[in-house]
C-alpha positions as CSV (number, residue, x, y, z in Angstrom):
1,M,2.7,-16.1,-6.3
2,K,5.4,-13.6,-5.4
3,L,5.9,-12.3,-1.8
4,G,7.0,-8.9,-0.7
5,I,7.2,-6.4,2.2
6,D,6.0,-2.9,2.3
7,S,8.5,-0.6,4.0
8,Y,5.6,1.0,5.9
9,C,5.7,-2.0,8.2
10,Y,8.6,-0.2,9.8
11,H,7.2,3.3,9.9
12,R,8.1,3.8,13.6
13,Y,11.7,3.1,12.8
14,F,11.6,5.6,9.9
15,G,10.4,8.3,12.4
16,E,6.6,8.2,12.1
17,I,4.4,7.3,15.1
18,Y,0.7,7.6,15.6
19,P,0.2,10.1,18.4
20,G,-1.5,8.7,21.5
21,I,-1.3,5.1,20.4
22,Q,2.3,4.4,19.5
23,T,5.7,5.1,21.1
24,R,9.0,5.6,19.4
25,P,11.4,2.6,19.4
26,A,14.0,3.3,21.9
27,G,17.3,4.4,20.3
28,R,16.7,2.6,17.0
29,R,16.1,4.0,13.6
30,M,16.1,2.5,10.1
31,T,17.4,3.6,6.8
32,V,16.0,2.5,3.4
33,D,19.2,0.4,3.0
34,D,18.6,-1.3,6.3
35,F,15.1,-2.2,5.2
36,L,16.4,-3.6,1.9
37,K,19.0,-5.8,3.7
38,R,16.3,-7.1,6.0
39,A,14.0,-7.9,3.1
40,K,16.8,-9.7,1.3
41,R,17.5,-11.7,4.5
42,Y,13.8,-12.7,4.7
43,G,13.9,-14.2,1.1
44,V,11.1,-12.1,-0.4
45,D,10.7,-11.5,-4.1
46,G,10.3,-7.8,-3.9
47,V,9.5,-4.6,-1.9
48,S,7.1,-1.7,-1.9
49,L,9.0,1.5,-1.1
50,E,7.2,4.2,0.8
51,S,8.7,7.4,-0.8
52,C,7.7,9.5,2.2
53,F,10.6,8.0,4.1
54,F,13.3,8.9,1.5
55,P,15.7,11.6,2.4
56,S,16.6,12.5,-1.2
57,F,15.3,12.0,-4.7
58,S,18.5,13.2,-6.4
59,P,19.5,11.4,-9.5
60,D,22.5,9.9,-7.7
61,A,20.4,8.7,-4.8
62,L,17.9,7.1,-7.2
63,K,20.7,5.5,-9.2
64,R,22.2,3.9,-6.1
65,L,18.8,2.7,-5.0
66,R,18.2,1.0,-8.4
67,E,21.6,-0.6,-8.3
68,R,20.8,-2.1,-4.8
69,L,17.4,-3.3,-5.9
70,D,18.9,-4.9,-9.0
71,E,21.7,-6.5,-6.9
72,Y,19.0,-8.1,-4.7
73,G,16.9,-9.1,-7.7
74,F,13.9,-7.4,-6.2
75,E,10.6,-6.6,-8.0
76,R,9.7,-3.2,-6.9
77,V,6.7,-0.9,-6.3
78,W,7.1,2.8,-5.8
79,A,4.6,4.1,-3.2
80,W,3.4,7.7,-3.2
81,G,0.8,9.7,-1.3
82,H,1.0,9.0,2.5
83,P,-1.1,10.2,4.2
84,N,-3.7,12.1,2.2
85,G,-2.5,11.7,-1.4
86,L,-4.6,13.8,-3.8
87,G,-6.8,15.1,-1.0
88,S,-9.7,13.4,-2.6
89,G,-9.1,15.4,-5.7
90,T,-8.7,18.8,-4.2
91,D,-4.9,19.2,-3.9
92,R,-3.3,20.4,-7.2
93,K,0.1,20.6,-5.6
94,A,-0.1,16.9,-4.8
95,E,-0.9,16.2,-8.5
96,W,2.3,17.9,-9.5
97,D,4.2,15.9,-6.9
98,L,2.6,12.7,-8.1
99,V,3.7,13.4,-11.6
100,A,7.3,14.1,-10.4
101,H,7.2,10.7,-8.6
102,I,6.3,8.9,-11.8
103,A,9.8,9.9,-13.0
104,Y,11.3,8.7,-9.8
105,A,9.5,5.3,-10.2
106,R,11.0,5.0,-13.6
107,A,14.4,5.9,-12.4
108,V,14.4,3.0,-9.9
109,G,12.9,0.6,-12.4
110,A,9.4,0.4,-10.9
111,G,6.7,-0.3,-13.4
112,T,4.0,0.1,-10.7
113,M,3.4,3.0,-8.5
114,R,1.0,2.8,-5.6
115,I,-0.9,6.1,-5.1
116,V,-3.4,7.5,-2.6
117,G,-6.5,9.3,-3.7
118,G,-7.4,10.5,-0.2
119,S,-8.2,9.5,3.3
120,R,-11.1,9.6,5.8
121,R,-9.8,13.0,6.7
122,T,-10.2,14.4,3.2
123,R,-13.3,12.5,2.0
124,P,-16.3,14.9,1.4
125,D,-19.8,14.0,2.6
126,S,-21.1,14.1,-1.0
127,W,-20.1,11.1,-3.1
128,T,-21.1,13.0,-6.2
129,R,-18.7,15.8,-5.4
130,H,-16.0,13.3,-4.3
131,F,-16.3,11.3,-7.5
132,R,-16.2,14.4,-9.7
133,Q,-13.1,15.9,-7.9
134,L,-11.2,12.6,-7.8
135,R,-11.9,11.7,-11.4
136,A,-10.8,15.1,-12.6
137,A,-7.5,14.8,-10.7
138,L,-6.9,11.3,-12.0
139,R,-7.6,12.4,-15.6
140,R,-4.9,15.1,-15.2
141,V,-2.2,12.7,-13.9
142,V,-2.9,9.4,-15.8
143,P,-1.5,10.7,-19.1
144,A,1.9,11.2,-17.6
145,A,1.8,7.6,-16.3
146,E,0.8,6.4,-19.8
147,D,3.7,8.3,-21.4
148,A,6.1,6.8,-18.9
149,E,4.7,3.3,-19.1
150,V,4.0,3.3,-15.4
151,T,0.9,1.8,-13.9
152,L,-0.7,3.9,-11.1
153,A,-2.4,1.7,-8.5
154,I,-4.8,3.7,-6.3
155,E,-5.2,2.3,-2.8
156,N,-8.5,1.7,-1.0
157,H,-7.3,4.0,1.7
158,M,-10.4,4.1,4.0
159,D,-11.7,6.8,1.7
160,L,-13.6,4.7,-0.9
161,T,-15.9,1.7,-0.7
162,G,-15.4,-1.2,-3.0
163,D,-18.1,-0.1,-5.4
164,E,-16.8,3.5,-5.4
165,M,-13.3,2.2,-6.2
166,V,-14.7,0.3,-9.2
167,E,-16.7,3.3,-10.4
168,V,-13.6,5.6,-10.3
169,I,-11.3,3.1,-12.1
170,E,-13.9,2.4,-14.8
171,S,-14.6,6.1,-15.3
172,I,-10.9,6.7,-16.3
173,G,-10.7,3.6,-18.5
174,S,-6.9,3.5,-18.7
175,P,-4.8,0.4,-18.7
176,N,-2.3,2.5,-16.6
177,L,-4.7,2.9,-13.7
178,G,-5.6,0.0,-11.4
179,V,-5.9,-0.7,-7.7
180,T,-3.6,-1.3,-4.7
181,L,-5.7,-3.8,-2.8
182,D,-5.4,-3.3,1.0
183,T,-7.0,-6.3,2.6
184,G,-7.9,-4.6,5.9
185,N,-9.0,-1.0,5.2
186,N,-12.5,-1.7,4.0
187,L,-13.3,-3.8,7.1
188,R,-12.5,-0.6,9.0
189,L,-15.3,1.0,6.9
190,F,-17.6,-1.8,8.0
191,E,-17.7,-3.5,4.6
192,D,-17.5,-7.2,4.0
193,P,-13.8,-7.7,3.0
194,V,-14.5,-10.8,0.9
195,E,-17.0,-8.9,-1.2
196,V,-14.4,-6.1,-1.6
197,F,-11.8,-8.6,-2.7
198,R,-14.1,-10.1,-5.3
199,K,-14.9,-6.7,-6.7
200,L,-11.4,-5.3,-6.7
201,A,-9.3,-8.3,-7.7
202,P,-9.7,-7.9,-11.5
203,Y,-8.3,-4.3,-11.2
204,T,-5.5,-5.1,-8.7
205,R,-2.0,-4.2,-9.7
206,A,-0.4,-4.0,-6.2
207,T,-1.3,-5.2,-2.7
208,H,-1.1,-4.5,1.0
209,I,-1.7,-7.9,2.6
210,K,-2.9,-7.0,6.1
211,D,-4.7,-8.7,8.9
212,I,-6.6,-6.8,11.6
213,A,-8.5,-7.5,14.8
214,A,-11.0,-5.8,16.9
215,W,-9.5,-4.3,20.0
216,R,-11.1,-1.7,22.3
217,G,-12.9,1.6,22.2
218,D,-15.1,2.9,19.4
219,P,-15.3,0.8,16.2
220,K,-15.5,4.1,14.3
221,D,-11.9,4.9,15.5
222,F,-8.9,3.7,13.6
223,S,-7.3,2.4,16.8
224,F,-10.1,-0.1,17.3
225,W,-8.8,-2.1,14.3
226,P,-5.1,-2.7,14.9
227,S,-2.9,-4.8,12.6
228,V,-1.9,-8.3,13.7
229,P,0.4,-10.9,12.1
230,L,-1.3,-12.5,9.1
231,G,-3.4,-15.4,10.3
232,D,-4.1,-14.0,13.7
233,G,-6.9,-11.7,12.8
234,I,-10.4,-11.8,11.2
235,V,-9.5,-11.1,7.6
236,D,-10.1,-14.1,5.2
237,L,-6.7,-14.0,3.6
238,R,-7.2,-17.3,1.8
239,A,-10.2,-15.7,0.0
240,V,-8.1,-12.8,-1.3
241,V,-5.4,-15.1,-2.5
242,G,-8.1,-17.1,-4.3
243,F,-9.6,-14.1,-6.0
244,L,-6.2,-12.8,-7.0
245,K,-5.2,-16.1,-8.5
246,K,-8.5,-16.2,-10.4
247,A,-7.8,-12.7,-11.7
248,K,-4.3,-13.9,-12.8
249,Y,-2.7,-11.3,-10.7
250,R,1.1,-11.3,-11.3
251,G,2.3,-8.7,-8.8
252,L,3.7,-8.9,-5.3
253,L,1.7,-10.0,-2.2
254,C,3.2,-7.3,0.0
255,V,2.9,-7.7,3.8
256,E,1.9,-4.5,5.5
257,V,1.6,-3.5,9.1
258,D,0.3,-0.1,10.2
259,F,-0.8,0.2,13.9
260,L,0.5,-3.1,15.3
261,H,-1.7,-4.5,18.2
262,P,0.3,-3.9,21.4
263,D,-0.1,-7.6,22.4
264,H,1.9,-8.8,19.3
265,G,5.4,-7.7,20.0
266,E,7.4,-5.6,17.6
267,E,7.0,-5.1,13.9
268,D,9.8,-7.3,12.8
269,Q,8.3,-10.3,14.7
270,A,5.0,-9.6,13.0
271,V,6.6,-9.4,9.5
272,R,8.4,-12.7,9.9
273,K,5.3,-14.5,11.2
274,S,3.2,-12.9,8.4
275,L,5.6,-14.1,5.7
276,A,5.5,-17.6,7.2
277,Y,1.7,-17.7,7.1
278,L,1.6,-16.2,3.6
279,R,4.1,-18.8,2.3
280,K,1.8,-21.5,3.8
281,I,-1.4,-20.3,2.1
282,V,0.1,-19.7,-1.3
283,G,2.1,-22.9,-1.3
284,R,5.6,-21.4,-1.1
285,R,8.4,-22.8,1.0
């Protein structure tokens, strides 16, 4: 199986911090090129590129990016929608932006584009209304992906349960719509992660391979469930690898870190440790 890194691992170094629970790295910032050089040094097969950290989508910038990705031989996923994506189906401007990003994905040679349907902030109380809104939005954008031969992979972004994800995907019924399987987010919704892996593996087209631990405070709060290096938390990562193998998944296993547990050092240390663990469980040296 192929290993990758999601650039969101380094979101603090791209200028985004979570207020109240994270601090800015002193005097250090990262560019997309810095990230790619680091990924190459770590010997991965590909990257997921969070477009929210890109300073420009000009044709020249995208051309230079594609050339660097080709030089490094990276498989690539274009990631769109942080933090609220389609607003659970209520944000028409976001739909137009998503369609624009399909062209950007094509420009850099990405056949898969991770998208976000919404978040806990945008999810309505009524599943009937949520489903109707999100399905309508996806029906409006999926044809553009079909025309461009790009697969949209909607993330389980703490806005949908495993069963709800399946219902949404099957309601569209397009080969150009699948899942970005995040291995930690549904535990944060108090679902059994292994059951979510089993349900979503057949639809998975991209991944966020994440481990999390219980920390302190209220389990309903995001900060209660920080990321930790793979293998140090409570997520059964061997189970997800097994389900993905069974489903004949051919994409990247992309390490992702969001809010790193303060006891686990800095993000780069967590990424390196996570890659070592992932190589171990998938049989890669």
